[in-house]
C-alpha atoms as one frame of an Amber mdcrd trajectory, in Angstrom:
protein
 -25.614  11.090  -7.049 -21.765  11.856  -8.263 -21.318  14.392 -10.462 -18.920
  15.643 -12.789 -15.913  18.404 -13.279 -13.102  19.859 -15.124 -11.696  20.711
 -11.979  -9.489  17.503 -11.633  -7.065  19.160 -13.266  -3.869  16.636 -14.614
  -6.940  16.055 -17.640  -8.535  13.748 -15.332 -12.169  15.307 -14.311 -13.242
  15.560 -10.698 -16.127  13.655  -9.335 -18.255  15.335  -5.867 -20.748  13.638
  -4.439 -22.556  16.071  -2.653 -22.659  13.461   0.770 -19.497  13.714   0.914
 -18.924  17.238   1.955 -17.713  16.212   5.421 -15.641  13.697   4.464 -13.769
  16.747   1.891 -13.953  18.834   5.348 -11.633  16.236   7.416  -8.397  16.724
   4.257  -8.837  20.368   3.907  -8.473  20.756   8.208  -5.843  19.101   7.463
  -3.965  21.015   4.818  -5.308  24.577   6.703  -3.039  22.423  10.311  -0.704
  22.415   7.908  -0.514  18.490   8.577   0.088  18.009   4.968   0.118  20.420
   2.243  -1.922  18.707   0.546  -3.168  15.439  -1.433  -5.858  13.798  -3.182
  -8.918  11.740  -2.401 -10.888   8.488  -4.142 -14.351   6.760  -2.633 -15.948
   4.370  -4.585 -17.042   1.372  -5.276 -16.352  -1.764  -7.499 -17.785   0.194
 -10.630 -15.190   3.191 -10.311 -15.323   6.400  -8.113 -17.698   8.680  -6.864
 -16.097  11.285  -5.493 -12.303  12.118  -6.486 -10.832  15.729  -5.225  -7.512
  17.440  -5.314  -6.821  19.866  -2.119  -3.611  21.729  -1.216   0.010  22.535
  -2.975   2.126  19.940  -3.546   4.754  21.163  -1.038   5.603  23.914   1.822
   7.078  25.617  -1.618   5.123  28.055  -3.338   7.139  27.854  -6.142   5.811
  23.972  -7.286   2.116  25.130  -7.447  -1.360  22.936  -6.552  -2.027  18.604
  -5.892  -3.302  17.619  -9.544  -5.704  14.559  -9.993  -2.372  12.382 -11.505
   0.147  13.427  -9.134   1.995  10.806  -8.091   3.256  10.203  -4.136   5.511
   8.266  -1.662   3.649   5.091  -1.931   5.587   3.921   1.374   4.240   0.536
   2.803   1.424   0.385   0.400   3.851  -1.364  -1.593   3.941  -4.195   0.566
   0.124  -4.148  -0.695   0.096  -2.658  -4.068   2.907  -4.611  -5.311   4.726
  -7.861  -3.429   0.764  -8.598  -2.113  -0.295  -8.297  -5.385   1.854 -10.627
  -6.808   2.089 -12.858  -4.987  -1.557 -13.342  -5.283  -1.561 -13.801  -8.933
   1.490 -16.396  -8.435  -0.672 -18.088  -5.867  -3.706 -18.047  -8.348  -1.732
 -19.608 -11.306   0.573 -22.344  -9.495   3.033 -21.184  -9.429   3.946 -20.230
  -5.939   2.887 -22.602  -2.984   2.137 -20.490   0.168   2.714 -23.423   2.331
   6.621 -24.110   0.636   9.017 -23.544   3.464  11.908 -20.497   3.196  14.348
 -23.048   3.828  13.641 -23.526   0.053  14.613 -20.809  -1.447  17.008 -19.555
   1.303  19.623 -22.228   3.062  19.949 -19.820   5.952  16.482 -20.917   7.327
  17.364 -24.447   7.878  17.418 -25.053  11.739  14.949 -26.925  13.619  12.875
 -23.315  14.414  13.697 -21.364  11.688  12.678 -23.614   9.016   8.404 -23.436
  10.151   9.011 -20.099   8.497   6.841 -20.664   5.212   5.795 -18.046   2.635
   2.326 -17.684   3.933   4.149 -16.264   7.176   6.149 -14.012   5.320   2.738
 -12.622   4.170   0.586 -12.299   7.708   3.934 -11.275   9.446   4.404 -14.219
  11.468   7.272 -15.365  10.307   9.546 -14.574  14.030  12.145 -11.523  11.697
  11.967  -8.042  13.895  10.510  -4.835  13.093  13.034  -3.291  12.127  16.789
  -3.441  11.447  18.582  -0.106  10.175  20.121  -2.188   7.503  20.688   0.915
   4.584  23.932   1.531   8.031  24.947  -2.031   7.279  25.025  -2.859   3.696
  25.188  -0.726   0.381  23.262  -2.992  -1.998  20.233  -5.246  -2.238  22.480
  -8.173  -1.829  24.060  -6.909   1.192  20.381  -6.245   2.513  18.750  -9.746
   1.497  22.004 -11.417   3.347  22.189  -9.477   6.507  17.741 -10.306   7.271
  18.983 -14.002   6.520  21.434 -13.978   9.439  18.864 -11.785  11.705  18.129
 -14.070  14.688  14.074 -14.821  14.840  12.418 -13.271  18.385   9.815 -15.840
  17.914   8.739 -19.346  16.670   6.876 -18.712  13.450   3.464 -18.906  12.907
   2.784 -18.336  16.841   2.227 -13.996  16.423   2.441 -11.989  14.203   4.682
  -8.742  14.065   4.729  -6.563  11.409   7.671  -6.070  10.024   9.477  -4.895
   6.608  11.934  -7.540   6.858   9.753 -10.164   5.763   8.662  -8.695   2.685
  11.301  -7.623   1.609  12.598 -11.785   1.504   9.355 -11.811  -0.569   9.890
 -10.207  -3.027  13.275 -11.716  -3.367  11.508 -15.261  -3.890   8.561 -13.628
  -6.464  12.161 -12.726  -8.644  13.205 -15.603  -8.125   9.305 -17.514  -9.418
   9.117 -14.604 -12.069  11.847 -15.226 -13.579  12.775 -11.271 -13.488  12.705
  -8.222 -11.147   9.342  -7.178  -8.625   8.855  -3.959 -10.772   9.120  -6.144
 -13.969   6.436  -8.647 -12.116   3.845  -5.749 -10.952   4.226  -4.269 -14.168
   3.109  -7.281 -16.051   1.028  -9.345 -12.927  -1.099  -6.028 -11.987  -0.562
  -2.413 -12.909  -0.839  -3.908 -17.254  -3.534  -6.002 -16.456  -4.936  -3.812
 -14.371  -4.649  -0.612 -16.712  -2.732   1.532 -13.234  -0.773   3.061 -15.996
   1.262   5.926 -13.745   1.816   3.076 -11.048   5.812   2.483 -10.813   8.736
   2.143  -8.990  11.576   4.521 -10.392   9.212   6.131 -11.903  10.543   8.256
 -15.816  11.724  11.825 -15.939   7.821  12.276 -16.523   6.394  10.681 -13.850
   8.216  12.448 -11.737   7.899  16.172 -13.278   4.664  15.091 -11.243   5.072
  13.784  -7.878   4.568  15.360  -4.908   7.650  15.980  -2.928   8.195  12.974
  -0.176  10.868  14.873   2.336  14.012  17.037   3.187  16.095  14.505   3.822
  19.013  14.693   6.104  20.672  11.699   5.143  20.894  11.929   1.477  21.304
  16.053   1.718  18.395  17.316  -0.354  14.568  17.199  -0.783  13.679  13.513
  -2.226  11.064  13.711  -5.548   9.875  10.874  -6.833  13.299   8.543  -5.492
  12.157   6.496  -2.526  12.092   7.723   0.860  12.674   4.448   2.645  16.326
   4.140   3.268  16.691   0.414   3.320  15.214   0.184  -0.454  17.355   3.329
  -1.150  20.686   0.856  -0.328  18.346  -2.053  -3.240  18.186   1.173  -5.627
  14.036   1.539  -4.821  12.795  -1.597  -5.843  11.819  -3.294  -2.707   8.956
  -5.895  -1.493   8.101  -3.016   1.146   9.389   0.171   0.421   9.971   2.029
  -3.336   6.354   2.316  -5.348   5.208   5.783  -6.803   1.771   6.328  -7.882
  -1.937   7.641  -8.327  -4.662   8.308  -6.314  -6.785   6.775  -9.102  -4.619
   3.695 -10.111  -5.027   2.578  -6.647  -8.333   2.986  -6.971  -8.306   0.862
 -10.158  -7.184  -2.115  -7.688  -9.620  -1.275  -5.334 -12.300  -1.574  -7.300
 -10.680  -5.166  -8.535 -10.559  -6.524  -5.567 -14.201  -5.406  -4.716 -15.243
  -7.140  -7.789 -13.533 -10.461  -6.758 -10.687 -10.029  -8.833 -12.671  -9.136
 -12.084 -10.950  -6.397 -13.994 -13.131  -4.965 -17.235 -14.692  -8.002 -17.686
 -11.882  -9.444 -18.041 -11.360 -12.133 -14.814  -7.498 -11.006 -13.597  -7.898
 -13.595 -10.203 -10.675 -16.263  -8.868 -12.429 -14.668  -6.529 -12.010 -17.946
  -4.805  -7.935 -16.416  -4.200  -8.891 -13.110  -2.820 -11.161 -14.647  -0.247
  -8.010 -16.749   0.902  -5.483 -13.268   0.773  -8.145 -10.931   1.985  -9.627
 -12.857   5.313  -7.892 -13.075   8.527  -4.645 -15.232   8.971  -5.103 -18.127
  11.381  -2.163 -16.281  13.667  -2.816 -16.475  17.807  -3.336 -12.763  18.159
  -3.380 -11.337  14.963  -6.225  -9.170  12.981  -3.568  -9.356   9.098  -4.863
 -10.973   6.417  -2.178 -12.241   3.952  -0.741  -9.169   3.527  -3.034  -6.598
   4.461  -4.430  -5.403   7.833  -7.875  -5.324   8.820  -9.308  -2.150  11.002
  -9.843  -3.918  14.070  -5.635  -3.514  14.291  -5.328  -0.229  12.830  -6.951
   2.667  14.857  -6.072   5.172  12.718  -8.915   3.209  10.581 -12.193   4.695
  11.946 -14.361   3.009  13.498 -17.397   2.064  10.999 -15.673  -0.382   8.682
 -17.334  -3.873   9.050 -15.475  -6.958   9.794 -15.061  -7.828   6.744 -12.935
  -4.649   5.669  -8.934  -4.712   4.979  -6.396  -1.724   4.077  -2.955  -0.511
   4.580  -1.213   2.505   5.509   1.780   4.195   4.537   4.890   6.351   6.474
   4.392   8.349   3.997   0.824   9.723   4.242  -1.643   7.681   2.631  -3.737
   4.891   2.708  -5.781   2.276   1.270  -9.450   0.699   2.484 -11.270  -1.574
   0.973 -14.944  -2.730   2.374 -17.143  -5.364   1.135 -20.014  -5.687   3.343
 -20.161  -2.046   1.773 -19.170  -2.236  -1.744 -16.828   1.096  -0.777 -13.226
   1.638  -0.985 -11.113   4.974   0.580  -8.301   5.719  -0.950  -5.784   9.116
  -0.043  -2.632  10.200  -0.321  -0.102  12.755   0.629   3.199  13.593   1.451
   2.740  14.610   5.791   6.727  14.019   5.595   6.739  17.462   3.941   7.550
  18.987   6.457   7.392  16.672   9.126   5.443  13.961  10.044   2.772  15.137
  13.522   0.676  12.212  15.270  -2.149  15.243  14.334  -1.875  12.296  10.553
  -3.441   9.990  12.276  -6.434  11.780  13.957  -7.214  12.713  10.271  -6.956
   9.048   8.799  -9.034   8.136  11.910 -12.118  10.765  10.847 -11.680  10.846
   7.099 -13.012   6.916   7.419 -15.816   7.583   9.746 -16.818  10.934   7.637
 -16.942   8.691   4.142 -18.483   6.189   6.521 -21.264   7.813   7.665 -22.576
   9.021   4.772 -22.603   5.934   3.209 -25.677   2.781   3.270 -25.443   0.442
   6.056 -23.079  -2.329   4.727 -24.751  -5.177   3.237 -25.116  -8.698   5.378
 -24.487 -11.733   3.648 -21.309 -13.618   3.542
């Protein structure tokens, strides 16, 4: 049974499950080895956390102090699922966003015999034909320029025939969301996701109070300063810090609220957020040759860092800054780890920490349920 204590920091009580002591050891190993200065781990079920712990320091600068449970981190590519995919899911659930609508209906630049085959669902499945990345921050200086450069980018394959993980598609999806919602992606995410789910510390461009609780991300040579509460991704920076692929900041406890709602079939606090069928639609693998993705999410089969023990119903995502979220409906279980591994520098050893942490958690849990 989990025990609650007052040692969490930031006014949030820690929650400790003795069975997860080995998971704590994995995180401590990462801190001790200098792979990341600190972080927050939360493990839970649909009804709340069973394990919520903080580790290490905010940064390599001794004056920054210890990590607290309400410390915010640059979520990096978790933005794709926590904000962009989640907003798209709500809009689709309400019938406001048609997943099979053609991108050419939104962007005239997507007309043509091959390009017009791309649909909204292809953006979510990373199967719209776009390349993995482009240094847009070096080509243009604002959001409009970024979007135009993407629309001018040649497709690398016919939409729907394969899957290539790409930031570019999520940027376009963010643009479509803004047009459907009639407001910025940040406002839409707050109204449709963060507000309803009680994610009070999740935001793009965090305000002064939240910045004061944010762990430094990186000593950035491009901008010539230590980034704290300012998006690390350069393309998102050119877009003003609000983008479909990056820019979101948040706490581990906030992310656990999203995970609990997904495990609850779209229900939060006794209220229906989205229909259970919509959650199922967005978390089942897409019918794209060779793909291990769902609509927005990845599955452990496509992520060697996720560990070896998840069920085939699990889904999740990772972020370059040292963040991850994995959810397994068959086990009624989620694992969230937030760190700032780019402070001071990233290394391949972090992938081992992610994998070993997942295996330590899952080895301590009951076997997954077998019912569909």
